[in-house]
N, CA and C of each residue as an Amber inpcrd file, in Angstrom:
protein
   669
 -91.9470000-130.2450000-145.6090000 -90.8610000-129.5890000-145.1790000
 -91.2270000-129.3510000-143.7010000 -92.2650000-129.2130000-142.9930000
 -92.4260000-129.1800000-141.6630000 -91.2750000-130.2350000-140.9000000
 -91.3980000-131.5330000-141.5460000 -90.4440000-132.2110000-140.7480000
 -88.9030000-131.8420000-140.7470000 -88.5130000-131.2250000-141.7450000
 -87.3010000-131.0940000-142.1090000 -87.3820000-129.6000000-140.9890000
 -87.8130000-128.9170000-140.8400000 -87.9120000-127.8900000-139.9090000
 -87.5000000-128.3240000-138.5110000 -88.5040000-129.4490000-138.4630000
 -88.5260000-129.9230000-136.8870000 -87.3100000-130.6900000-136.4550000
 -86.8190000-131.3790000-137.6120000 -85.4600000-132.0950000-137.3590000
 -84.3670000-131.0940000-137.2490000 -84.0490000-130.1670000-138.0990000
 -83.1550000-128.7470000-137.7810000 -83.2450000-127.9620000-136.5830000
 -84.5510000-127.5740000-136.2290000 -84.3500000-127.0290000-134.9250000
 -84.0200000-128.1270000-133.7350000 -84.2770000-129.2150000-133.3740000
 -83.9640000-129.8540000-132.8550000 -82.5350000-130.2950000-132.7730000
 -81.5750000-129.9010000-133.7010000 -80.3900000-130.4140000-133.8200000
 -79.7470000-128.9480000-133.4100000 -80.3580000-128.0310000-133.7130000
 -79.6170000-126.5490000-133.4290000 -79.6670000-126.4160000-132.1120000
 -80.7370000-126.4220000-131.3250000 -80.9190000-125.9420000-129.9130000
 -80.4480000-127.1480000-129.5290000 -81.2400000-128.3940000-129.2070000
 -80.8970000-129.3890000-128.5240000 -81.2930000-129.3010000-126.7440000
 -82.3720000-128.4450000-126.5110000 -82.5000000-127.8650000-125.4910000
 -83.4760000-128.8610000-124.4180000 -84.3320000-129.2010000-125.2300000
 -85.3580000-130.1600000-124.5790000 -84.7260000-131.3050000-124.1640000
 -83.6690000-131.9760000-124.8480000 -82.9370000-132.9790000-124.4250000
 -82.3070000-132.6920000-123.1490000 -81.4040000-131.4400000-123.3250000
 -80.8360000-131.3450000-122.2010000 -81.1020000-130.6650000-120.9970000
 -82.2370000-129.6470000-120.8330000 -83.0080000-128.8000000-120.0820000
 -84.3840000-129.1400000-120.1720000 -84.9060000-130.8150000-119.7490000
 -86.3710000-130.5370000-119.7940000 -87.0630000-129.8930000-118.9110000
 -86.6610000-129.8370000-117.5610000 -87.4420000-129.1090000-116.7070000
 -87.4090000-127.5250000-116.8450000 -86.8050000-127.1060000-117.8710000
 -86.7490000-125.6510000-118.2530000 -87.4560000-125.0030000-119.2740000
 -87.1610000-125.8290000-120.3760000 -87.9180000-125.2940000-121.5090000
 -89.0900000-126.5140000-122.2400000 -90.1630000-126.0540000-122.4890000
 -90.9410000-126.9880000-123.0420000 -91.2910000-126.5290000-124.4030000
 -91.4510000-127.6430000-125.2940000 -91.6560000-127.3830000-126.7730000
 -92.9800000-127.3520000-127.0900000 -93.5920000-126.0520000-127.5390000
 -94.9320000-125.9520000-127.4080000 -95.7650000-126.4120000-128.6590000
 -94.8510000-125.6370000-129.9490000 -95.3160000-125.6730000-131.3630000
 -94.2740000-125.6010000-132.0250000 -94.5960000-126.6190000-133.6210000
 -93.6370000-125.9320000-134.5450000 -94.6660000-125.9190000-135.7970000
 -94.4390000-124.7360000-135.8150000 -95.6940000-124.5600000-137.1360000
 -94.1530000-123.7700000-138.2290000 -94.2270000-124.4850000-139.5960000
 -93.5470000-124.3590000-140.5960000 -93.7230000-122.8300000-141.0100000
 -95.2690000-122.2010000-140.8000000 -94.8530000-120.8110000-141.4110000
 -94.6890000-119.9420000-140.3910000 -94.5120000-120.1660000-138.9270000
 -94.1310000-119.3190000-137.9470000 -92.8400000-119.4880000-137.3790000
 -92.3350000-120.6410000-137.5740000 -90.9000000-121.1410000-136.8990000
 -91.4380000-121.9340000-135.7920000 -90.6710000-122.3490000-134.6620000
 -90.9570000-122.6330000-133.7350000 -90.8790000-121.9420000-132.3240000
 -91.7210000-122.1000000-131.1940000 -91.9280000-121.0550000-130.1680000
 -91.6460000-121.7670000-129.1610000 -90.7850000-121.5950000-128.2310000
 -90.3230000-121.8960000-126.8780000 -90.7290000-120.8480000-125.8360000
 -91.1670000-121.6750000-124.8710000 -91.6300000-121.1140000-123.4430000
 -91.0720000-121.5870000-122.3300000 -90.7250000-120.7580000-121.1790000
 -90.2090000-121.2670000-120.0020000 -91.1120000-121.5110000-119.0500000
 -90.8210000-122.1720000-118.2020000 -91.8370000-122.5420000-116.9840000
 -91.3810000-121.3620000-116.1590000 -90.2680000-120.7030000-115.9360000
 -89.8080000-119.7700000-115.1680000 -90.3600000-118.2890000-115.3730000
 -90.7730000-118.1420000-116.6800000 -91.2120000-116.5880000-117.0670000
 -91.3720000-116.8820000-118.6210000 -91.5180000-115.3080000-118.9770000
 -91.7790000-114.8190000-120.3810000 -90.4180000-114.6680000-121.2240000
 -90.4170000-115.3080000-122.4220000 -89.1920000-115.4480000-123.2260000
 -89.8550000-114.0300000-124.4010000 -88.6550000-113.6490000-125.0430000
 -88.9860000-112.8620000-126.0290000 -88.3430000-113.2010000-127.2120000
 -88.7990000-112.7340000-128.1680000 -88.4200000-113.2910000-129.8590000
 -87.0380000-112.9280000-130.3930000 -86.4580000-113.4370000-130.8140000
 -85.0280000-113.1570000-131.7450000 -85.2470000-113.8810000-132.9050000
 -84.9930000-113.3110000-133.9860000 -85.0780000-113.6750000-135.4830000
 -83.3440000-114.0560000-136.1260000 -83.2230000-115.3580000-136.2650000
 -81.9650000-115.7150000-136.8820000 -82.0160000-115.7280000-138.4250000
 -81.1710000-115.6580000-139.0730000 -80.8340000-115.3270000-140.7660000
 -80.6730000-116.9170000-141.1980000 -81.8830000-117.3890000-141.5390000
 -81.9250000-118.8750000-142.0220000 -82.3250000-118.7790000-143.4830000
 -82.3530000-119.8980000-144.0030000 -83.1070000-119.6400000-145.5570000
 -84.6080000-119.5570000-145.1890000 -85.4840000-119.9760000-144.0510000
 -86.6660000-119.5130000-143.9630000 -86.6700000-119.1510000-142.2340000
 -87.6120000-118.0390000-142.3230000 -88.1020000-117.3660000-141.2740000
 -88.0980000-118.4720000-139.7480000 -87.0280000-118.3070000-138.8940000
 -87.1060000-118.8490000-137.8560000 -86.9390000-118.3050000-136.5710000
 -87.9720000-118.2900000-135.4740000 -88.2070000-117.2110000-134.3590000
 -87.9750000-118.1620000-133.2600000 -86.7780000-118.1000000-132.4390000
 -86.2100000-118.4650000-131.3270000 -86.6480000-117.4610000-130.2180000
 -87.5050000-117.5380000-129.2590000 -87.8610000-116.9460000-127.8680000
 -86.2840000-117.0940000-126.8630000 -86.3000000-115.7100000-126.6610000
 -84.8820000-115.7890000-125.5790000 -85.3490000-115.5000000-124.2600000
 -84.4720000-115.8000000-123.1630000 -85.3110000-115.1840000-121.9120000
 -85.4130000-113.7800000-121.6860000 -86.3230000-113.1860000-121.0150000
 -86.2000000-111.7310000-120.8260000 -85.1460000-111.5700000-119.8170000
 -84.5400000-110.3940000-120.2160000 -83.1790000-109.9010000-119.2630000
 -83.2670000-109.8860000-117.8200000 -85.0320000-109.3570000-117.4530000
 -85.1840000-109.3560000-116.0490000 -85.4090000-110.6680000-115.3790000
 -85.5750000-111.7280000-116.0140000 -85.6480000-112.9120000-115.2540000
 -84.1220000-113.6280000-115.5540000 -83.7150000-114.3420000-114.3720000
 -82.6390000-114.9400000-114.5000000 -82.7020000-116.2960000-114.7590000
 -81.8530000-116.8620000-115.8100000 -82.0970000-117.6900000-116.3120000
 -80.7050000-118.2540000-116.8490000 -79.8290000-119.2740000-116.0330000
 -78.2950000-119.3840000-116.1200000 -78.2140000-120.3800000-117.4570000
 -79.5650000-121.3050000-117.2890000 -79.2140000-122.4270000-118.4230000
 -80.1160000-122.3830000-119.7140000 -80.4380000-121.2450000-120.0450000
 -81.1150000-120.8510000-121.1130000 -80.0240000-120.1130000-122.0640000
 -80.3340000-120.0620000-123.3390000 -79.2170000-119.8430000-124.5500000
 -79.5420000-117.9530000-124.1360000 -78.7480000-117.4900000-124.2140000
 -78.2570000-116.2170000-124.3360000 -78.2540000-115.3700000-125.6780000
 -78.5930000-114.0190000-125.9110000 -78.1930000-113.0050000-126.8120000
 -76.8530000-112.9070000-127.6160000 -75.6540000-112.9320000-126.3510000
 -74.8010000-113.0330000-126.8600000 -74.2010000-114.7990000-127.7260000
 -75.1020000-115.6720000-127.3200000 -74.6920000-116.8910000-128.1540000
 -75.0520000-116.9320000-129.4540000 -75.9020000-116.3470000-130.1340000
 -76.4190000-115.8690000-131.2070000 -75.6910000-114.9500000-131.9950000
 -75.0030000-113.8590000-131.1040000 -74.2220000-112.7690000-131.7930000
 -72.7310000-113.5920000-132.0500000 -72.4410000-114.2420000-130.9910000
 -71.0980000-115.0310000-131.4760000 -71.3330000-116.0260000-132.7880000
 -72.3050000-116.5360000-132.8850000 -72.4610000-117.2340000-134.1520000
 -72.7430000-116.1210000-135.4600000 -72.9120000-115.2820000-135.5060000
 -73.1420000-114.3400000-136.4100000 -71.7290000-113.7950000-136.6160000
 -70.9290000-113.4470000-135.8140000 -69.4430000-112.8410000-135.7880000
 -68.4780000-114.1980000-136.1680000 -68.8140000-115.1290000-136.0700000
 -68.0870000-116.4260000-136.6170000 -68.4600000-116.5820000-138.3130000
 -68.8270000-115.7320000-138.9650000 -69.3350000-116.2850000-140.0590000
 -68.3370000-116.1340000-140.9150000 -67.3910000-115.1720000-140.9120000
 -66.5120000-114.8690000-141.8940000 -66.5500000-114.0420000-143.0640000
 -65.7060000-113.8340000-144.1610000 -66.0270000-112.5520000-144.9490000
 -66.5370000-113.6520000-146.0580000 -67.0780000-112.8480000-147.0430000
 -67.9230000-113.1170000-148.0640000 -67.0600000-113.4380000-149.3250000
 -67.5010000-114.0190000-150.4920000 -66.3910000-114.2090000-151.4620000
 -66.3850000-112.5890000-152.3870000 -67.4460000-111.8070000-152.1010000
 -67.6420000-110.4420000-152.6840000 -66.2800000-109.9480000-151.9690000
 -66.2820000-109.8160000-150.6810000 -65.4100000-109.0480000-149.8420000
 -63.9540000-109.4940000-150.3350000 -63.8180000-110.7270000-150.1100000
 -62.4880000-110.9350000-150.6550000 -61.8090000-110.4900000-151.8950000
 -62.8310000-110.6150000-152.7010000 -62.5360000-110.0810000-154.3810000
 -62.2760000-108.4780000-154.2490000 -62.7240000-107.9510000-153.4080000
 -62.6360000-106.6920000-153.3170000 -61.4690000-106.0990000-152.7160000
 -61.0510000-106.8420000-151.6200000 -59.8320000-106.5590000-151.1360000
 -58.5180000-107.0680000-152.1270000 -58.6870000-108.0250000-152.8860000
 -57.5280000-108.5030000-153.8250000 -57.6980000-107.5490000-154.7930000
 -58.7040000-106.9490000-155.2180000 -58.9380000-106.0030000-156.5790000
 -57.6070000-104.8260000-156.1230000 -58.2850000-104.3530000-154.5770000
 -57.5810000-103.2200000-154.0400000 -56.1030000-103.2430000-154.4210000
 -55.8040000-104.5460000-153.7410000 -54.3810000-104.8740000-153.4720000
 -53.4520000-104.6760000-154.7850000 -54.4370000-105.2170000-155.9480000
 -53.4930000-105.3160000-157.2780000 -53.7910000-103.9930000-157.9250000
 -54.5150000-102.9780000-157.5580000 -54.6310000-101.7530000-158.1750000
 -53.4490000-100.9280000-157.5510000 -52.9460000-101.0310000-156.0910000
 -52.3980000-100.5120000-155.3180000 -50.7050000-100.9330000-155.7420000
 -50.7130000-102.1380000-156.1530000 -49.2270000-102.9750000-156.7080000
 -48.9480000-102.3360000-157.8740000 -50.1840000-102.2120000-158.7690000
 -49.6810000-102.0780000-159.8950000 -49.2310000-100.3150000-160.3670000
 -49.4870000 -99.4590000-159.0820000 -49.1830000 -98.0220000-159.1330000
 -48.1930000 -97.9200000-158.1670000 -47.9950000 -98.4900000-157.2550000
 -47.0470000 -98.1170000-156.2110000 -45.4040000 -99.2600000-156.7160000
 -45.4740000 -99.9590000-157.6090000 -44.1680000-100.9360000-157.5570000
 -43.6920000 -99.6850000-158.5920000 -44.2000000 -99.5300000-159.7750000
 -43.1920000 -98.6900000-160.6520000 -42.8930000 -97.1040000-160.2670000
 -43.8270000 -96.7200000-159.2260000 -43.2560000 -95.3760000-158.8790000
 -42.1270000 -95.9000000-157.9350000 -42.0230000 -96.8600000-156.8290000
 -40.9850000 -96.6820000-156.0970000 -39.9510000 -97.7370000-156.8950000
 -39.5840000 -98.3670000-157.8780000 -38.7500000 -98.7000000-158.8210000
 -38.3910000 -97.1850000-159.3590000 -38.9050000 -96.0970000-160.2870000
 -38.3550000 -94.7640000-160.2140000 -37.5270000 -93.9740000-159.3520000
 -38.4800000 -93.9950000-158.1490000 -37.7530000 -93.5560000-156.9920000
 -36.0790000 -94.0710000-156.7290000 -36.0320000 -95.4770000-156.6940000
 -34.8250000 -95.9780000-156.2800000 -33.8110000 -95.5390000-157.5250000
 -34.1830000 -95.8270000-158.8970000 -33.1270000 -95.4950000-160.0500000
 -32.8070000 -93.8460000-159.9140000 -33.8240000 -92.8810000-159.6310000
 -33.4870000 -91.2670000-159.4640000 -32.7940000 -91.2610000-158.3980000
 -32.6740000 -92.2980000-157.2020000 -31.5450000 -91.8120000-156.0640000
 -30.6390000 -92.4010000-156.4940000 -30.2000000 -93.2070000-157.1130000
 -28.8030000 -93.7170000-157.4350000 -28.3300000 -92.7640000-158.9770000
 -29.1180000 -92.2020000-159.5460000 -28.5790000 -91.2120000-160.3760000
 -27.9890000 -89.8170000-159.8940000 -29.3450000 -89.5940000-158.9740000
 -28.4100000 -88.4250000-158.2240000 -27.2160000 -88.5450000-157.6880000
 -27.2390000 -89.7080000-157.0160000 -25.6180000 -89.9470000-156.3490000
 -24.4250000 -89.5530000-157.2200000 -24.3440000 -90.1300000-158.6600000
 -23.6100000 -89.6800000-159.5820000 -23.5700000 -88.3630000-160.0660000
 -24.5060000 -87.9960000-160.0020000 -24.8080000 -86.3100000-160.1950000
 -24.1610000 -85.6930000-159.3230000 -24.3230000 -85.8570000-158.0220000
 -23.7800000 -85.0900000-157.0330000 -22.2880000 -85.7880000-157.1480000
 -21.5150000 -86.5250000-157.6930000 -20.0680000 -86.6050000-157.6400000
 -19.4070000 -85.7160000-158.5110000 -20.2670000 -85.2650000-159.6200000
 -19.7620000 -84.8020000-160.5490000 -19.9320000 -83.0400000-159.9530000
 -20.2900000 -82.6410000-159.0570000 -20.3890000 -81.4090000-158.7150000
 -19.0970000 -80.8180000-158.3030000 -18.0560000 -81.3690000-157.6210000
 -17.0650000 -80.9200000-157.3800000 -15.8890000 -80.9580000-158.5370000
 -16.1960000 -81.3270000-159.4690000 -15.5310000 -81.2610000-160.7020000
 -15.9110000 -80.0310000-161.3530000 -17.0370000 -79.8570000-161.8400000
 -17.7650000 -78.7760000-162.3040000 -17.2900000 -77.4930000-161.5490000
 -17.3300000 -77.8270000-160.3810000 -16.8260000 -76.2820000-159.4650000
 -15.3860000 -76.1460000-159.6080000 -14.5930000 -77.0570000-159.6540000
 -13.2260000 -76.9830000-160.2070000 -12.8350000 -76.0950000-161.3740000
 -13.6730000 -76.4040000-162.4570000 -13.4380000 -76.0200000-164.0440000
 -14.1600000 -74.5770000-163.6530000 -15.4020000 -74.2260000-163.1380000
 -15.8920000 -72.9340000-162.9410000 -15.1220000 -72.2950000-162.2310000
 -14.1250000 -72.5570000-161.2440000 -13.2560000 -71.6710000-160.4440000
 -11.8640000 -71.3220000-161.5090000 -11.5010000 -72.3690000-162.2780000
 -10.4340000 -72.0630000-163.1470000 -11.0440000 -71.1090000-164.0540000
 -12.0090000 -71.1300000-164.6280000 -12.7320000 -70.4690000-165.7880000
 -12.6910000 -68.9310000-165.3300000 -13.2990000 -68.4810000-163.7660000
 -13.4890000 -67.2840000-163.1690000 -11.8840000 -66.7370000-162.8980000
 -10.7410000 -67.2460000-162.5840000  -9.6330000 -66.8810000-162.2000000
  -8.8390000 -66.5730000-163.8700000  -9.1790000 -67.1820000-164.7800000
  -8.1870000 -67.1840000-165.9880000  -9.2120000 -66.8410000-167.0410000
 -10.4100000 -66.0210000-166.9920000 -11.1530000 -65.4130000-168.0710000
 -11.9950000 -66.5510000-169.0200000 -12.1240000 -67.5390000-168.4050000
 -12.6440000 -68.2790000-169.4690000 -12.1310000 -70.0160000-169.4740000
 -12.6970000 -70.5890000-170.2980000 -12.3810000 -71.9510000-170.2740000
 -11.5890000 -72.4800000-171.5660000 -10.9380000 -71.6380000-172.1520000
 -10.2890000 -71.6960000-173.5490000  -8.9960000 -72.7380000-173.6220000
  -8.5870000 -72.4930000-172.2230000  -7.1760000 -73.5650000-171.9000000
  -7.1880000 -74.3980000-170.9150000  -8.2410000 -74.8610000-170.3070000
  -8.2790000 -75.6800000-169.2480000  -7.2060000 -76.7660000-169.2220000
  -6.5500000 -76.8370000-167.9500000  -5.6820000 -78.0110000-167.8410000
  -6.5860000 -79.2620000-167.8420000  -5.6690000 -80.3210000-168.7560000
  -6.4340000 -81.6040000-168.8970000  -6.0840000 -82.7290000-167.5040000
  -5.6240000 -82.1590000-166.5350000  -5.6820000 -83.2260000-165.6190000
  -6.2130000 -82.3670000-164.3380000  -6.7780000 -83.3790000-163.5070000
  -7.8640000 -82.6940000-162.3530000  -6.8270000 -81.9610000-161.3780000
  -5.3060000 -82.4470000-161.0330000  -4.6200000 -82.2390000-160.1770000
  -4.4040000 -80.5170000-160.1890000  -3.9690000 -80.2340000-161.5490000
  -4.0560000 -79.1760000-162.1870000  -4.8990000 -78.0800000-162.1160000
  -6.0910000 -78.3210000-161.6840000  -7.1620000 -77.7640000-161.4850000
  -7.3470000 -77.3230000-159.6730000  -6.5710000 -77.9720000-159.4070000
  -6.6990000 -77.3740000-157.5330000  -7.2410000 -78.8290000-156.9650000
  -7.4880000 -79.8900000-157.4590000  -7.8130000 -80.9310000-156.2690000
  -6.4790000 -81.8240000-156.2330000  -6.7690000 -82.3950000-155.1230000
  -5.3240000 -82.9910000-154.5280000  -5.0050000 -84.2070000-155.5050000
  -5.9990000 -85.1350000-155.9610000  -5.9030000 -86.2590000-156.5090000
  -6.9990000 -86.5000000-157.8470000  -6.5910000 -87.3120000-158.6940000
  -8.1850000 -87.2150000-159.7360000  -9.1570000 -88.1550000-159.1030000
 -10.2940000 -87.7800000-159.5880000 -11.5870000 -88.4890000-158.8930000
 -11.2440000 -89.7650000-159.0700000 -11.4490000 -90.7820000-157.9050000
 -11.7140000 -92.1060000-157.8800000 -13.1650000 -92.5870000-157.9940000
 -13.4530000 -93.7110000-158.4610000 -14.9630000 -93.9760000-158.5650000
 -15.1800000 -94.5860000-157.3710000 -14.6180000 -95.2160000-156.2860000
 -14.8910000 -95.8100000-155.0990000 -15.0580000 -94.6230000-154.1770000
 -14.2130000 -93.6480000-154.2770000 -14.4100000 -92.3520000-153.6590000
 -15.4200000 -91.3650000-153.7950000 -15.9350000 -91.3950000-154.9650000
 -16.9220000 -90.3690000-155.3090000 -18.4300000 -90.8270000-155.3000000
 -18.3860000 -92.4360000-155.7060000 -20.1220000 -92.8760000-155.6680000
 -19.7890000 -94.3960000-156.0800000 -20.6180000 -95.0130000-155.6730000
 -21.0280000 -96.1520000-156.2560000 -21.8640000 -96.5180000-157.3620000
 -22.3490000 -95.3700000-157.8800000 -22.9880000 -95.3740000-159.1670000
 -22.4660000 -94.9750000-160.4430000 -21.2540000 -94.9240000-160.2370000
 -20.1410000 -94.7180000-161.1030000 -19.0660000 -95.6560000-161.2600000
 -18.7970000 -95.4580000-162.7710000 -17.4740000 -96.5420000-163.0870000
 -16.3500000 -96.0580000-163.3720000 -16.5410000 -94.8940000-163.9460000
 -15.6520000 -93.8500000-164.5490000 -15.9280000 -92.6040000-164.9170000
 -14.6960000 -91.9180000-164.6870000 -14.5970000 -90.4510000-164.8100000
 -13.5450000 -90.4370000-165.7010000 -13.9680000 -89.4190000-166.9210000
 -13.0490000 -89.1150000-167.5480000 -11.9820000 -87.7130000-167.3400000
 -10.8280000 -87.4760000-167.8760000 -10.0030000 -86.1110000-167.5120000
 -11.0360000 -84.9770000-168.3950000 -10.4020000 -83.6520000-167.9010000
 -11.5640000 -82.6720000-168.6940000 -10.4760000 -82.3460000-169.9400000
 -11.4420000 -81.9170000-170.9880000 -10.4240000 -81.2200000-172.1830000
 -10.2710000 -79.9820000-172.1350000  -9.5200000 -79.5800000-173.2590000
  -9.1940000 -78.1460000-173.0850000 -10.0040000 -77.0070000-172.7800000
 -11.3750000 -77.3890000-173.6130000 -12.6180000 -76.7010000-173.1680000
 -13.2480000 -77.0380000-171.8820000 -12.7040000 -77.6370000-171.3040000
 -13.4240000 -78.1390000-169.8320000 -14.6090000 -78.9850000-169.8940000
 -14.4970000 -79.8540000-171.1160000 -15.9120000 -81.0360000-170.9710000
 -15.3480000 -81.9640000-170.3510000 -15.6980000 -82.6890000-169.9660000
 -15.6730000 -84.2760000-169.1250000 -16.7400000 -84.9520000-168.9700000
 -16.5910000 -86.3220000-168.6020000 -17.8540000 -87.0340000-168.6310000
 -18.0250000 -88.3900000-167.7210000 -18.6870000 -88.6830000-167.2430000
 -18.9260000 -89.7610000-165.9940000 -19.9010000 -90.9720000-166.7060000
 -19.3840000 -92.2610000-166.1630000 -19.8330000 -93.4740000-166.6130000
 -20.6450000 -94.0580000-165.6280000 -22.1780000 -94.1950000-165.9530000
 -23.1340000 -94.9490000-164.6610000 -22.7980000 -96.3040000-164.6140000
 -22.9240000 -96.7500000-163.3790000 -23.0290000 -98.2530000-163.3820000
 -23.6210000 -98.5690000-161.9280000 -24.0560000 -99.8020000-161.6670000
 -24.7280000 -99.9680000-160.4930000 -26.3190000 -99.7030000-160.4130000
 -26.7570000 -99.0090000-161.6890000 -28.0100000 -98.6680000-161.3640000
 -29.2190000 -99.8740000-161.8450000 -28.7840000 -99.9930000-163.1590000
 -29.9750000-100.8970000-163.6090000 -29.4650000-101.1010000-165.2460000
 -30.8260000-101.8540000-165.8180000 -30.4090000-102.3690000-167.3760000
 -30.5750000-100.9660000-167.9530000 -29.8040000-100.2900000-169.1920000
 -30.0340000 -99.4920000-170.0400000 -29.2910000 -98.2850000-169.3400000
 -29.0650000 -98.4780000-168.0200000 -28.0870000 -97.4020000-167.5780000
 -26.8110000 -97.2690000-167.1630000 -26.6670000 -98.6400000-166.9190000
 -25.1100000 -99.1470000-166.7370000 -24.4950000 -99.1130000-167.8880000
 -23.3370000 -98.4950000-168.0130000 -22.5370000 -98.1720000-168.8660000
 -22.7530000 -97.0680000-169.9760000 -23.8550000 -96.1150000-169.6950000
 -24.2070000 -95.3950000-170.3370000 -23.0870000 -94.0500000-169.9080000
 -23.2660000 -92.8360000-170.4440000 -22.3890000 -91.6700000-170.2920000
 -23.3390000 -90.3690000-170.1800000 -22.7720000 -89.6280000-169.1830000
 -23.1320000 -88.4540000-168.9730000 -22.0670000 -87.4710000-169.2260000
 -22.0720000 -86.4100000-170.1980000 -21.0670000 -85.5730000-170.7440000
 -21.5410000 -84.2150000-170.7440000 -20.6310000 -83.5470000-169.7860000
 -20.7830000 -82.0900000-169.1680000 -19.9030000 -81.4610000-169.9520000
 -20.4420000 -80.2470000-170.2520000 -20.2060000 -79.0520000-171.4530000
 -19.8220000 -77.4430000-170.6980000 -19.1250000 -77.0340000-170.4100000
 -19.4200000 -75.8720000-169.4130000 -19.5090000 -74.5240000-170.7120000
 -20.4640000 -73.7630000-170.4550000 -20.7570000 -72.6330000-171.2550000
 -20.7470000 -71.0550000-170.5360000 -19.4000000 -70.4280000-170.7760000
 -19.1840000 -69.4050000-170.1390000 -19.9860000 -67.8590000-170.5450000
 -20.7440000 -67.3280000-169.4000000 -21.2510000 -66.4360000-169.7530000
 -20.6360000 -65.0660000-169.1260000 -21.3230000 -63.8720000-169.3950000
 -20.6100000 -62.8950000-168.7010000 -20.6140000 -62.9220000-167.4110000
 -21.4240000 -63.2360000-166.6290000 -21.5490000 -63.4410000-164.9920000
 -21.3420000 -64.6700000-164.3890000 -21.5990000 -65.9310000-165.2310000
 -21.9060000 -66.9570000-164.7430000 -21.3980000 -67.9480000-165.5660000
 -21.3710000 -69.5040000-165.0380000 -21.0430000 -70.5040000-166.1490000
 -22.4300000 -71.4670000-166.1870000 -22.7190000 -71.8010000-167.1930000
 -23.9990000 -73.0520000-167.1580000 -23.1960000 -74.2530000-167.5470000
 -23.8190000 -75.3100000-167.6320000 -23.5350000 -76.3250000-167.8860000
 -24.5790000 -77.4310000-168.8780000 -23.8750000 -77.4940000-169.8840000
 -24.7770000 -78.3320000-171.0420000 -24.6860000 -79.9510000-170.5750000
 -25.3440000 -80.4930000-170.5580000 -25.6000000 -82.0870000-170.3560000
 -25.8540000 -82.9680000-171.4810000 -25.5250000 -84.3710000-171.9060000
 -25.8250000 -84.7510000-173.1310000 -25.5920000 -86.4800000-172.4500000
 -26.5430000 -86.7920000-172.5960000 -26.9760000 -88.4500000-172.1700000
 -27.0950000 -89.6130000-172.9620000 -26.2720000 -90.3730000-173.1790000
 -26.0340000 -91.2940000-174.1690000 -27.3200000 -92.1790000-174.1800000
 -27.6980000 -92.3290000-172.8460000 -29.3860000 -92.9450000-172.5090000
 -29.9340000 -91.7330000-171.9360000 -31.2470000 -91.7800000-172.7700000
 -31.7760000 -90.3820000-172.1630000 -33.3330000 -91.1870000-172.1830000
 -34.2070000 -91.0800000-170.5690000 -35.6400000 -91.1630000-170.4910000
 -35.8650000 -90.0620000-169.3850000 -37.0530000 -90.3610000-168.9750000
 -37.8940000 -89.6190000-167.8590000 -36.6060000 -89.2980000-166.6540000
 -36.1460000 -90.3750000-166.1100000 -35.1780000 -90.5420000-165.0360000
 -33.8770000 -89.6990000-165.5390000 -33.3090000 -89.8980000-166.4860000
 -31.8700000 -89.0690000-166.9330000 -32.1850000 -87.6750000-167.1540000
 -33.2420000 -87.1870000-167.6330000 -33.8880000 -85.9050000-167.9360000
 -34.2990000 -85.3860000-166.9810000 -34.7950000 -85.8180000-165.6470000
 -35.1700000 -85.2280000-164.4070000 -33.9850000 -84.9000000-163.5050000
 -32.8820000 -86.1120000-163.4030000 -31.7210000 -85.8990000-162.8230000
 -30.7930000 -85.1240000-163.2910000 -30.4180000 -85.0500000-164.7420000
 -29.0200000 -84.6750000-165.3130000 -29.2920000 -83.3980000-166.2200000
 -30.9630000 -83.1790000-166.4240000 -31.5010000 -81.9610000-167.5050000
 -30.5910000 -82.4990000-168.6230000 -30.8690000 -83.5730000-169.1120000
 -30.5000000 -83.9840000-170.4420000 -31.4830000 -83.5820000-171.3940000
 -31.3020000 -83.0950000-172.5660000 -32.4390000 -82.7580000-173.5530000
 -33.0470000 -84.1620000-174.1260000
C-alpha cells in the first residue's frame, strides 16, 4: 500500500520532476499522506477527497510562488467532477412527475378551448330566438329558417367556427343543434342540442350532448 500511495502521488503532482529546485519531497507516510516543503517558504495544508486521506501542502498566500500549484487548481478539479447518479435520477423523476401531470392538463385545456369556440358560435343563434320569443310572447311558433329570425343568411360553418361541421335549422319550438368537428376523438361528430325555456322574465337554455364528459359538461353545461 505505501508503494501505491507513492506511485499515485508522483503521477498526480509531478512536481519534483518539473520543478526540482522549488519543491523537495520530504516524506511519504501512508498514514499521514505526503508532505511537501518549499525552499522559498512555509506551505499550508489542503486535504483532497480521495479513497485515503492525502494531505497536500500549498504555498502560503503571503509568499509569492508562480510555479507552485494554487488553491484554484484543486477547486477547478472539484468543479469538473460532474453530476452523480442520484442527482440525475432525481432530475429524471421530477421531469416524469411534471410530464404526467402537465400533459393531460394541457390536452384538456386545448379541448375546452375548441369546444368554447363552438359554444360561442351558437350564441348569436340563441339571441335571435330569444329576441323573437320576447317580441311574440313565447316560442310556440318560431320560424324554421334563420333568415326569418332576423339573420341576413343561414349560419355557415366556415363563418361561424372551425370547431363545427353543421348547424341545424330551428324547429317551431326554437330547438336547434350544432355538430362538433375538429376537436378530437369521441368529440367529432357529436351534437349539442339547445332547447329554449321561456320564463316569466327571461329565457333559459337547456343543453343535451350526445357525448358527455367533464369537458362538455363544463363548456356546454350538459347534464
